[in-house]
Every structure is written in structure tokens, then in C-alpha cells.
C-alpha positions, -999 to 999 in steps of 0.1 A, spaced: 119 -371 396 129 -396 421 161 -418 416 168 -451 430 204 -462 427 209 -500 431 244 -511 438 261 -546 444 286 -558 469 307 -591 476 301 -607 442 288 -599 408 257 -618 393 239 -617 427 204 -606 412 206 -569 412 186 -570 379 157 -590 393 158 -567 423 158 -534 403 129 -548 382 110 -559 413 114 -524 429 102 -509 397 72 -534 396 60 -524 431 63 -488 425 44 -491 392 16 -509 410 13 -479 430 1 -459 400 36 -444 393 54 -443 359 86 -459 363 117 -462 340 150 -479 343 186 -473 334 215 -500 335 251 -489 337 278 -512 328 314 -502 336 330 -519 307 347 -497 277 326 -517 250 301 -491 233 274 -518 236 269 -555 241 267 -564 205 302 -580 200 302 -599 233 303 -638 231 273 -651 250 297 -668 273 313 -636 282 284 -617 293 251 -636 287 226 -629 261 227 -597 240 191 -581 242 178 -561 213 155 -531 218 130 -516 193 156 -488 182 181 -515 175 202 -508 206 221 -542 217 223 -540 252 228 -559 286 203 -586 294 191 -568 326 173 -545 303 151 -575 291 143 -581 330 132 -544 331 110 -547 300 94 -580 311 86 -569 347 75 -534 340 60 -538 304 78 -508 290 98 -502 260 134 -489 266 159 -472 242 197 -478 238 204 -449 258 188 -467 289 220 -487 289 250 -465 298 285 -480 294 319 -464 302 326 -466 265 296 -445 255 305 -417 282 341 -414 272 331 -413 236 307 -384 241 332 -365 262 360 -371 237 338 -359 208 330 -329 228 366 -321 234 374 -326 196 347 -301 187 363 -276 213 334 -276 237 355 -274 267 373 -242 255 408 -253 260 404 -267 294 422 -299 307 396 -328 304 396 -349 334 375 -377 349 363 -352 376 344 -331 368 340 -338 330 334 -375 330 313 -375 362 293 -344 348 286 -362 316 273 -394 336 250 -370 357 237 -353 325 231 -386 307 210 -400 336 190 -368 342 181 -365 304 174 -402 300 152 -405 332 127 -381 316 121 -401 282 87 -418 282 90 -455 283 51 -464 286 26 -465 256 7 -433 269 40 -412 264 39 -398 302 72 -387 316 85 -410 343 82 -401 380 108 -427 392 140 -439 377 157 -471 388 193 -471 381 214 -503 383 251 -501 385 266 -533 372 296 -550 388 307 -546 425 315 -518 447 353 -514 448 357 -523 412 384 -498 396 362 -494 366 331 -483 384 350 -458 404 338 -428 380 302 -438 383 303 -441 421 319 -406 423 292 -393 399 264 -405 422 282 -391 452 279 -357 436 246 -364 423 229 -371 457 235 -335 466 226 -322 432 190 -335 431 185 -333 470 184 -361 495 146 -365 493 149 -373 457 177 -399 457 182 -431 475 204 -461 475 197 -497 477 228 -520 482 225 -556 473 250 -579 492 255 -615 497 249 -635 529 270 -666 527 262 -696 546 291 -721 547 279 -757 549 305 -764 575 287 -744 601 254 -736 586 257 -700 601 247 -669 581 278 -647 578 275 -609 578 313 -599 576 314 -597 536 283 -572 537 298 -552 565 330 -548 544 310 -539 514 289 -512 531 319 -499 546 337 -496 514 306 -479 499 304 -456 527 342 -446 523 335 -436 486 307 -412 497 274 -431 494 253 -445 523 228 -473 517 191 -466 526 182 -502 520 205 -532 524 189 -561 505 206 -594 517 206 -623 491 208 -655 509 198 -691 505 174 -693 535 154 -663 551 175 -641 575 175 -650 611 165 -621 635 199 -619 652 215 -617 617 193 -587 608 200 -569 640 237 -576 636 236 -561 599 216 -531 614 240 -524 642 274 -527 621 260 -511 590 243 -479 607 207 -486 595 173 -494 610 165 -531 612 135 -522 589 160 -511 562 176 -545 562 155 -564 535 157 -603 532 157 -616 495 162 -652 499 159 -678 471 124 -685 459 108 -709 435 98 -684 409 112 -646 401 76 -636 404 76 -639 440 105 -614 444 82 -582 443 57 -598 467 89 -605 490 97 -567 489 62 -556 493 57 -579 524 86 -562 541 74 -527 537 96 -515 509 67 -492 494 61 -476 527 96 -469 533 101 -451 497 70 -432 505 85 -419 537 123 -415 524 115 -400 491 85 -380 502 60 -398 476 24 -396 480 17 -432 473 -19 -444 476 -28 -466 504 -55 -486 484 -47 -522 476 -22 -527 448 -42 -546 421 -11 -551 398 6 -572 425 -24 -595 425 -14 -606 390 22 -615 403 7 -633 432 -16 -652 408 13 -661 386 37 -672 414 10 -693 430 2 -711 396 38 -717 388 40 -736 420 9 -757 414 15 -769 380 14 -807 376 17 -814 338 52 -813 323 61 -802 287 99 -808 275 115 -787 248 149 -795 235 169 -762 231 195 -771 204 224 -744 204 260 -741 208 260 -719 240 242 -743 263 268 -744 290 256 -711 302 219 -706 305 221 -668 304 230 -671 268 194 -679 261 179 -658 289 149 -643 267 145 -677 250 140 -695 283 117 -666 297 96 -668 263 90 -705 269 82 -701 306 57 -675 297 41 -697 272 42 -729 294 26 -708 323 -2 -700 298 -11 -735 292 -7 -746 328 24 -767 322 57 -769 339 86 -762 314 115 -787 312 142 -774 291 166 -800 278 199 -783 267 214 -800 237 249 -789 224 244 -790 186 279 -804 180 271 -835 201 245 -844 174 270 -844 145 280 -878 129 317 -869 138 308 -870 176 298 -907 172 335 -916 165 350 -891 190 327 -896 218 300 -922 213 284 -916 248 279 -879 244 265 -885 209 239 -909 221 230 -890 252 225 -858 230 202 -879 206 183 -894 236 177 -859 248 165 -848 215 142 -877 208 125 -877 242 116 -840 241 80 -828 231 91 -800 210 124 -786 194 136 -751 194 167 -740 174 175 -703 186 198 -677 168 236 -678 167 264 -669 147 295 -689 132 297 -723 116 304 -743 145 275 -765 155 254 -756 122 255 -793 108 242 -807 142 214 -781 140 204 -792 108 204 -829 119 179 -819 146 157 -799 122 158 -830 98 145 -852 126 119 -828 136 105 -825 101 106 -862 93 93 -872 128 64 -846 127 78 -832 159 68 -796 168 96 -772 157 105 -735 160 134 -720 142 145 -685 152 167 -664 131 196 -687 123 173 -715 132 150 -706 104 178 -701 79 191 -736 87 157 -752 83 157 -736 48 190 -751 41 180 -785 54 148 -785 32 169 -775 1 193 -805 9 170 -833 16 138 -824 -4 150 -802 -34 182 -824 -37 207 -795 -37 233 -814 -16 257 -785 -9 229 -760 -2 242 -737 26 244 -702 38 271 -680 23 281 -672 60 293 -707 63 303 -717 27 308 -687 5 316 -712 -26 283 -731 -25 265 -736 -58 232 -733 -42 235 -702 -18 199 -704 -1 210 -679 25 229 -648 15 243 -618 32 221 -585 31 233 -557 8 236 -532 36 259 -554 56 295 -539 60 319 -567 65 346 -543 79 330 -534 110 316 -560 135 295 -538 159 262 -525 150 262 -535 115 234 -559 112 197 -554 105 186 -544 140 154 -534 158 118 -533 151 108 -540 115 74 -549 102 64 -583 88 34 -586 64 15 -620 63 9 -631 27 -18 -656 32 -49 -658 55 -45 -695 64 -11 -692 81 -9 -709 118 13 -680 130 -11 -655 116 -38 -672 137 -17 -672 168 -11 -634 165 -49 -629 164 -54 -629 126 -36 -597 121 -23 -584 87 12 -577 99 34 -577 132 62 -555 142 90 -576 158 127 -572 167 156 -584 143 193 -590 147 209 -606 116 233 -601 87 221 -630 65 188 -637 47 170 -663 26 179 -658 -9 145 -643 -25 154 -656 -60 150 -692 -49 118 -692 -31 97 -707 -58 115 -740 -56 107 -741 -20 71 -731 -22 65 -758 -50 76 -785 -24 53 -773 4 78 -749 24 58 -715 24 71 -681 30 38 -667 46 55 -637 62 77 -611 43 90 -576 50 70 -544 36 88 -546 2 84 -583 -2 121 -589 -4 130 -604 28 115 -637 40 103 -634 75 83 -664 84 84 -701 71 56 -727 76 57 -764 63 26 -782 47 13 -814 66 31 -809 99 16 -801 133 39 -772 138 70 -765 118 76 -727 119 107 -706 114 110 -668 120 137 -644 108 132 -620 137 135 -626 176 99 -630 190 115 -637 226 123 -600 231 87 -588 234 75 -618 253 57 -607 286 47 -629 317 9 -626 307 14 -619 269 36 -650 256 50 -645 223 29 -662 197 56 -684 179 68 -696 213 31 -700 224 23 -721 195 55 -744 199 43 -751 235 7 -756 226 16 -781 197 43 -798 221 14 -803 246 -9 -815 219 -33 -785 224 -28 -765 191 -57 -779 170 -82 -772 198 -69 -739 206 -71 -728 168 -107 -740 168 -113 -717 198 -103 -686 178 -68 -681 196 -74 -662 226 -38 -656 235 -39 -644 270 -62 -626 295 -70 -591 296 -39 -568 294 -37 -557 332 -16 -526 321 -45 -513 300 -54 -484 320 -19 -469 314 -14 -461 351 -1 -495 361 -33 -504 381 -61 -528 372 -99 -526 378 -116 -552 399 -131 -568 368 -97 -572 354 -84 -589 385 -112 -615 381 -100 -621 347 -64 -627 356 -67 -665 358 -56 -675 325 -80 -699 305 -70 -735 314 -66 -756 281 -63 -789 299 -97 -800 290 -91 -798 251 
């Protein structure tokens, strides 16, 4: 097993997740099986109770793990399925060590950070690195480990010490360290500054780790003199200084690393026998990045939510929209609409914000209401849903978005004026959305219906069923505490709102579709978590098709969702015939 540790310096949020994913991608393109682990130095057991403003989106895995959004990058880039143990937090480590101490596993010893915590970290990494993540269940050969935060943070010290020991435990030829650092370029001089990187590398070395590759994040390509200066003061060869400058698409980052000889370096440094033949999987990335630069037609989607000030709050949603837009050869234009700005009260409070929000909503080609929690902004979301329904504007509601679509329909079509979710109005006479029996109100973390669940399609003429390829059921990931009240569904179906997808027992409503509308779909699950660059998520794909006016033509053609899956031979390489099929079918002639 080869281990590649990715650390960060100078500032957090520098792009370690994209770089770790890109390193995994170029190694997978060489025919290797790659897995990934994300380490977060916070004491939370998982990311489930975070506010989206605090740490961005909470990403949900098949097994119900609520994890850091970087694991979403790994899954999308590498097309793998990770588990909750691929996200390691200080809280998880301390919890496991304290549980052992309580059971008497340490035989009366004093339990300390060194060696007990550091040993637990190493054991966790070595055990998790061997868990298969591909469909073929083959044990991985390379594990990319991303350490969150920045070097020098007090909370990450035990992890740095663990890996200082780890490099000797697994031997030098099986361990290498990539250090991602910022090269600022002050506008006053326009000069690229290396001092922050020098200080960061010095600190890392002082803690016992020597970087093998220094990946420099910068606005513009590194000048040769700057590269040589970093090489000289950070004790590495110039070829070990890699420039990762800003690019138009994240799909270009693997190509950027490949062009600078990163694969050849890993081959020598980690003594890996990597085939020298052209790496076909990277052809897919090149084709995707070239296409994203050439797109001329635009499609705008109004994203109506309450965390719109921080785009990472909806990271997977935006990625799913991007994948779908790329598949129909359109450039995506996301209009962020704060749902509270749409509410009538805002007209009195701040008329300008109110009218600007409605102008954004009305000018968009399609409307998306994503998941969320809490009452704030729900009335504004229902205003947006009402407008989408009446104006025949393509609409997709995800999780809470679907529940509010049901509430809006109950209020305005069924005449139940106080219809609501018991989450927001426990006293409602028409509780159309209720909490699930297994929800434990005393505990916040991990008490929801989480992870992969099966949805059965109840009818053959469902639009979403056709978009999925006319399948009888789908397995998608969930994250919710509330569900549509199954006792009331007869009232909705009589008026044209159909619950076309239900769970295996037929008790939980999973998919809604509205009669006589170009595209009005709600899903209880979160399809964005399984969207991939060349396999867009069908509910999002349908929204983009409908917004671009291409859905009827696409349905007539038999719904070919995407080109052949280029991961299909399990090794991460594609045949020549597959490469010729990489160009996604253009729908612009419909």
C-alpha cells in the first residue's frame, strides 16, 4: 500500500480537496485502484450538526455517514463509493480511545496523546486504506490522505505527529507528502511572494515531515525565478515544485498535474511500476474541460435557499447542475435567491431587495429549491414554488423542497390554508408533512433517515422514471427527519399531484410529479450526492433539459442519459472505442 499525505499551509480553503482528488484521478488513470481519507481536526464526531455557513455542505454517503464536503470531491473525481470511516475526526479518535480505556484495554496504563492517540490514528488509516471502494471490490493500492486545516494549528498536532511516526512504520518508499501552499501576489507590486511558503515548509519540517512535492496555489502561472527560489529555500528539486494556478474549470487540475510530470515523480519516489502507455481516462477530462470552455448557449437556474451567501453550502447541488448543463452543452448560470427576500414582509422592510429577488426568480429558466432545516425562509420558498407551478416554469424540489411543494399545493389547490409541516407548525389542522416514527427529538446528531434507500416507481409513465432509463427502482441517498403524511395522499392525487415513487413498504413518499406541467418534480432523497461528471443525476438532468426546452425531444429519443461509462472496465482505463464515444450527444438540434 502506498500512502500520499496532503497537508496545507498559509491559509485553509486553499483547494487541498481538489488537489487530492486530482492526484487520485491521474493515478487511477494509470490503472491503479485508489482510495481517499479525509482527516478533520475538529472534535465533532461527524459533520452532521454543522451549520452550512460554518463548514459548507454536509455530504451524505451510502452508509449514512454525514461527512466533510471534500469526500464529495473524491467520489465525483474518482467515481468511488466511500464509507463514514473514510472521514476521520479528532472526536472519532478520542471516542475510540476512551471507549478502549473504559473497557480496560490499556491494562492500567496512563492513556496519553503519544503513543495512544497517535497509534489509534495510524491503525485507523492502515485499516481504512484497505477497504475496497470500487464496484469490483478490489483492495486499493494507493491511499490519498488529506489533512484538514493548516500546518501549525494546535488541533492538528496529534495527526502531524502520527504521520511523522507513520512514515518510518510503512517505510520511505511507501509514503510521500504533498504540501499545498499559497503564493500571494499583492496588487501593489504584482510580485509573487514565496515567504509564506518558506515559513510553512520550515514549520512542517520542524514537526518532522519533509514535503516531497510543494504544490503552489497562485492566481497566475509561477515564474521560473520564483520556482527556483522555492526550490532553493525549501530544500527540494525544481521538478518537485508544482504550479497549480487558477484555471477556468476544476477538470483541468488533473491535466495540470499530469503536464508537470507528477505521475513520473510518484513512479520513481514510491517505486510504483506505472504503465507508460497513454492514459485514456485523462482524455475524458481533457474533452470535458475543453467543452466547458467552448459552451456558447446559457441556461439559468434560480437556486432558492437560505444559505445563499456561501456557495459551499450547496456544493453538490451546484456540481449536479454543472454536470447536467455540460451534458446538454449549455453554460450554467446559477442565480442565488435568498428565500426570505421573496416573502411579503420584505416588501415593507426592504422593497429594493424584494424586487431584486423576484426579478432574479422570474428571469430564470428553471427553479430549484434544495434541502434545508428550520422555519426561516420557508414561506419564501413556497412563494417561489407557487410561481413555478402557475407559470409552468420547470421546477425541482429536493428533500425540504419537495415537502414545501406538497404544502403549497395543499394550501392553494386543496384549500387547506394552514397546511404545513409539523416541523414548522406543530398545531396545524392539516399536517401534510409529519415527523417520522424513528426520529429521536432528544438527539440531534445521526438521528435522521440517512444513507442509501430504495425508491420503487409506482407507474410506468413517470417522467423521472424515463429519465432514469425506465427502471423499476432506484437507490438514492437520504437525509431527513420529516416525511409527507401518507394518510392524505389520496386528496393530492385526485387533483393531479402524483406520488409516483414510494419506498419499498409503500409508506414513504419519495417522488412527486404534477400533471399538465413541463417539469414539476420533487424528490425526498438527495440525488446530487451521486451525480458524476459524465453521469449526471437524472432529476437535475431533467430540470436542465426542461429549462433549455429540450425535454420533450429527449424523451422521444429514448432518454440516453450519457455516453458509455468510461470506468466500465474496472481498472480505470478506457478502450479506444470508448474514447471515441466520449463526446456527449449534442442536443442542440432538437
